N, CA, C and O atoms as CSV, one atom per row, in Angstrom:
chain,resi,resn,atom,element,x,y,z
A,1,UNK,N,N,97.048,6.188,31.418
A,1,UNK,CA,C,95.914,6.735,32.130
A,1,UNK,C,C,95.767,6.089,33.507
A,1,UNK,O,O,95.509,6.780,34.492
A,2,UNK,N,N,95.928,4.775,33.577
A,2,UNK,CA,C,95.805,4.067,34.845
A,2,UNK,C,C,96.849,4.575,35.855
A,2,UNK,O,O,96.558,4.771,37.036
A,3,UNK,N,N,98.058,4.778,35.352
A,3,UNK,CA,C,99.142,5.228,36.224
A,3,UNK,C,C,98.857,6.622,36.787
A,3,UNK,O,O,99.156,6.892,37.950
A,4,UNK,N,N,98.290,7.497,35.979
A,4,UNK,CA,C,98.003,8.852,36.443
A,4,UNK,C,C,96.901,8.853,37.514
A,4,UNK,O,O,96.923,9.669,38.435
A,5,UNK,N,N,95.953,7.944,37.383
A,5,UNK,CA,C,94.898,7.824,38.404
A,5,UNK,C,C,95.505,7.401,39.736
A,5,UNK,O,O,95.166,7.949,40.784
A,6,UNK,N,N,96.406,6.422,39.686
A,6,UNK,CA,C,97.033,5.958,40.918
A,6,UNK,C,C,97.960,7.011,41.518
A,6,UNK,O,O,98.084,7.099,42.740
A,7,UNK,N,N,98.607,7.803,40.682
A,7,UNK,CA,C,99.442,8.888,41.209
A,7,UNK,C,C,98.584,9.917,41.940
A,7,UNK,O,O,98.980,10.435,42.985
A,8,UNK,N,N,97.415,10.209,41.389
A,8,UNK,CA,C,96.488,11.136,42.042
A,8,UNK,C,C,95.987,10.548,43.356
A,8,UNK,O,O,95.918,11.246,44.368
A,9,UNK,N,N,95.641,9.267,43.338
A,9,UNK,CA,C,95.201,8.601,44.569
A,9,UNK,C,C,96.302,8.610,45.628
A,9,UNK,O,O,96.021,8.797,46.811
A,10,UNK,N,N,97.551,8.410,45.209
A,10,UNK,CA,C,98.673,8.411,46.152
A,10,UNK,C,C,98.825,9.781,46.813
A,10,UNK,O,O,99.108,9.865,48.008
A,11,UNK,N,N,98.639,10.844,46.046
A,11,UNK,CA,C,98.731,12.196,46.610
A,11,UNK,C,C,97.599,12.437,47.608
A,11,UNK,O,O,97.805,13.041,48.661
A,12,UNK,N,N,96.409,11.961,47.265
A,12,UNK,CA,C,95.272,12.117,48.182
A,12,UNK,C,C,95.484,11.312,49.459
A,12,UNK,O,O,95.161,11.777,50.552
A,13,UNK,N,N,96.026,10.104,49.321
A,13,UNK,CA,C,96.304,9.272,50.496
A,13,UNK,C,C,97.271,9.976,51.438
A,13,UNK,O,O,97.103,9.953,52.658
A,14,UNK,N,N,98.269,10.591,50.858
A,14,UNK,CA,C,99.291,11.263,51.667
A,14,UNK,C,C,98.696,12.405,52.482
A,14,UNK,O,O,99.111,12.654,53.614
A,15,UNK,N,N,97.725,13.095,51.898
A,15,UNK,CA,C,97.117,14.225,52.595
A,15,UNK,C,C,96.016,13.808,53.559
A,15,UNK,O,O,95.862,14.416,54.619
A,16,UNK,N,N,95.252,12.783,53.210
A,16,UNK,CA,C,94.052,12.455,53.981
A,16,UNK,C,C,94.228,11.346,55.012
A,16,UNK,O,O,93.619,11.396,56.081
A,17,UNK,N,N,95.047,10.354,54.707
A,17,UNK,CA,C,95.158,9.197,55.591
A,17,UNK,C,C,96.315,9.368,56.571
A,17,UNK,O,O,97.293,10.050,56.266
A,18,UNK,N,N,96.206,8.750,57.745
A,18,UNK,CA,C,97.265,8.896,58.754
A,18,UNK,C,C,98.549,8.196,58.332
A,18,UNK,O,O,98.529,7.222,57.581
A,19,UNK,N,N,99.666,8.716,58.835
A,19,UNK,CA,C,100.975,8.136,58.574
A,19,UNK,C,C,101.375,7.325,59.801
A,19,UNK,O,O,101.752,7.884,60.831
A,20,UNK,N,N,101.291,6.018,59.682
A,20,UNK,CA,C,101.574,5.149,60.827
A,20,UNK,C,C,103.066,4.985,61.078
A,20,UNK,O,O,103.457,4.567,62.168
A,21,UNK,N,N,103.903,5.300,60.109
A,21,UNK,CA,C,105.338,5.219,60.315
A,21,UNK,C,C,105.787,6.270,61.326
A,21,UNK,O,O,106.579,5.978,62.222
A,22,UNK,N,N,105.285,7.478,61.182
A,22,UNK,CA,C,105.647,8.541,62.119
A,22,UNK,C,C,105.076,8.282,63.504
A,22,UNK,O,O,105.643,8.721,64.505
A,23,UNK,N,N,103.953,7.570,63.564
A,23,UNK,CA,C,103.343,7.244,64.854
A,23,UNK,C,C,103.979,6.010,65.487
A,23,UNK,O,O,103.637,5.644,66.611
A,24,UNK,N,N,104.904,5.367,64.771
A,24,UNK,CA,C,105.589,4.156,65.227
A,24,UNK,C,C,104.598,3.067,65.628
A,24,UNK,O,O,104.700,2.484,66.708
A,25,UNK,N,N,103.647,2.804,64.751
A,25,UNK,CA,C,102.631,1.790,64.991
A,25,UNK,C,C,103.247,0.399,64.880
A,25,UNK,O,O,103.944,0.101,63.910
A,26,UNK,N,N,102.991,-0.449,65.869
A,26,UNK,CA,C,103.419,-1.838,65.835
A,26,UNK,C,C,102.355,-2.629,65.076
A,26,UNK,O,O,101.196,-2.663,65.489
A,27,UNK,N,N,102.741,-3.263,63.973
A,27,UNK,CA,C,101.772,-3.967,63.136
A,27,UNK,C,C,101.092,-5.121,63.867
A,27,UNK,O,O,99.967,-5.488,63.530
A,28,UNK,N,N,101.759,-5.691,64.858
A,28,UNK,CA,C,101.132,-6.778,65.612
A,28,UNK,C,C,99.978,-6.268,66.469
A,28,UNK,O,O,99.068,-7.027,66.803
A,29,UNK,N,N,100.013,-4.990,66.823
A,29,UNK,CA,C,98.975,-4.417,67.676
A,29,UNK,C,C,97.982,-3.552,66.900
A,29,UNK,O,O,97.100,-2.934,67.495
A,30,UNK,N,N,98.123,-3.508,65.591
A,30,UNK,CA,C,97.254,-2.675,64.763
A,30,UNK,C,C,95.849,-3.282,64.690
A,30,UNK,O,O,95.682,-4.502,64.689
A,31,UNK,N,N,94.856,-2.412,64.629
A,31,UNK,CA,C,93.484,-2.875,64.471
A,31,UNK,C,C,93.240,-3.272,63.015
A,31,UNK,O,O,94.073,-3.024,62.143
A,32,UNK,N,N,92.089,-3.888,62.771
A,32,UNK,CA,C,91.765,-4.298,61.400
A,32,UNK,C,C,91.647,-3.099,60.478
A,32,UNK,O,O,92.041,-3.167,59.314
A,33,UNK,N,N,91.113,-2.010,60.985
A,33,UNK,CA,C,90.970,-0.806,60.171
A,33,UNK,C,C,92.342,-0.227,59.820
A,33,UNK,O,O,92.561,0.194,58.685
A,34,UNK,N,N,93.250,-0.203,60.768
A,34,UNK,CA,C,94.595,0.300,60.510
A,34,UNK,C,C,95.306,-0.580,59.487
A,34,UNK,O,O,96.003,-0.071,58.610
A,35,UNK,N,N,95.135,-1.896,59.594
A,35,UNK,CA,C,95.736,-2.805,58.621
A,35,UNK,C,C,95.134,-2.601,57.239
A,35,UNK,O,O,95.841,-2.691,56.236
A,36,UNK,N,N,93.842,-2.329,57.178
A,36,UNK,CA,C,93.189,-2.079,55.889
A,36,UNK,C,C,93.731,-0.802,55.251
A,36,UNK,O,O,93.957,-0.765,54.042
A,37,UNK,N,N,93.942,0.244,56.048
A,37,UNK,CA,C,94.499,1.496,55.536
A,37,UNK,C,C,95.928,1.277,55.039
A,37,UNK,O,O,96.306,1.796,53.988
A,38,UNK,N,N,96.712,0.520,55.780
A,38,UNK,CA,C,98.091,0.232,55.363
A,38,UNK,C,C,98.088,-0.546,54.050
A,38,UNK,O,O,98.874,-0.250,53.150
A,39,UNK,N,N,97.209,-1.534,53.940
A,39,UNK,CA,C,97.101,-2.314,52.712
A,39,UNK,C,C,96.677,-1.469,51.529
A,39,UNK,O,O,97.215,-1.610,50.431
A,40,UNK,N,N,95.713,-0.591,51.753
A,40,UNK,CA,C,95.246,0.304,50.682
A,40,UNK,C,C,96.377,1.199,50.197
A,40,UNK,O,O,96.592,1.336,48.993
A,41,UNK,N,N,97.108,1.816,51.144
A,41,UNK,CA,C,98.198,2.713,50.774
A,41,UNK,C,C,99.300,1.953,50.032
A,41,UNK,O,O,99.882,2.477,49.082
A,42,UNK,N,N,99.583,0.737,50.455
A,42,UNK,CA,C,100.594,-0.079,49.803
A,42,UNK,C,C,100.181,-0.419,48.377
A,42,UNK,O,O,100.993,-0.327,47.456
A,43,UNK,N,N,98.922,-0.812,48.188
A,43,UNK,CA,C,98.418,-1.181,46.867
A,43,UNK,C,C,98.448,0.014,45.907
A,43,UNK,O,O,98.856,-0.117,44.753
A,44,UNK,N,N,98.014,1.174,46.396
A,44,UNK,CA,C,98.005,2.370,45.545
A,44,UNK,C,C,99.432,2.784,45.197
A,44,UNK,O,O,99.712,3.130,44.049
A,45,UNK,N,N,100.326,2.752,46.162
A,45,UNK,CA,C,101.716,3.134,45.915
A,45,UNK,C,C,102.367,2.182,44.913
A,45,UNK,O,O,103.072,2.623,44.006
A,46,UNK,N,N,102.135,0.885,45.075
A,46,UNK,CA,C,102.688,-0.099,44.167
A,46,UNK,C,C,102.216,0.139,42.730
A,46,UNK,O,O,103.013,0.065,41.795
A,47,UNK,N,N,100.945,0.419,42.556
A,47,UNK,CA,C,100.415,0.635,41.217
A,47,UNK,C,C,100.827,1.977,40.622
A,47,UNK,O,O,100.883,2.116,39.400
A,48,UNK,N,N,101.111,2.955,41.457
A,48,UNK,CA,C,101.531,4.248,40.918
A,48,UNK,C,C,102.985,4.231,40.466
A,48,UNK,O,O,103.393,5.068,39.662
A,49,UNK,N,N,103.768,3.286,40.976
A,49,UNK,CA,C,105.191,3.201,40.616
A,49,UNK,C,C,105.442,2.332,39.401
A,49,UNK,O,O,106.461,2.509,38.733
A,50,UNK,N,N,104.558,1.402,39.089
A,50,UNK,CA,C,104.791,0.473,37.961
A,50,UNK,C,C,104.923,1.170,36.652
A,50,UNK,O,O,105.120,0.521,35.624
């Protein structure tokens, strides 16, 4: 059940949140909000794959 929730969250993240890889964002110049979004997406993706 936990895994299915994270898979759903990952799909929502993909549709709703910006993709910084395509924008070629430099992590050293990222704002705190951008870093928080990257961290959130990483955490959700990690938990959906386990």
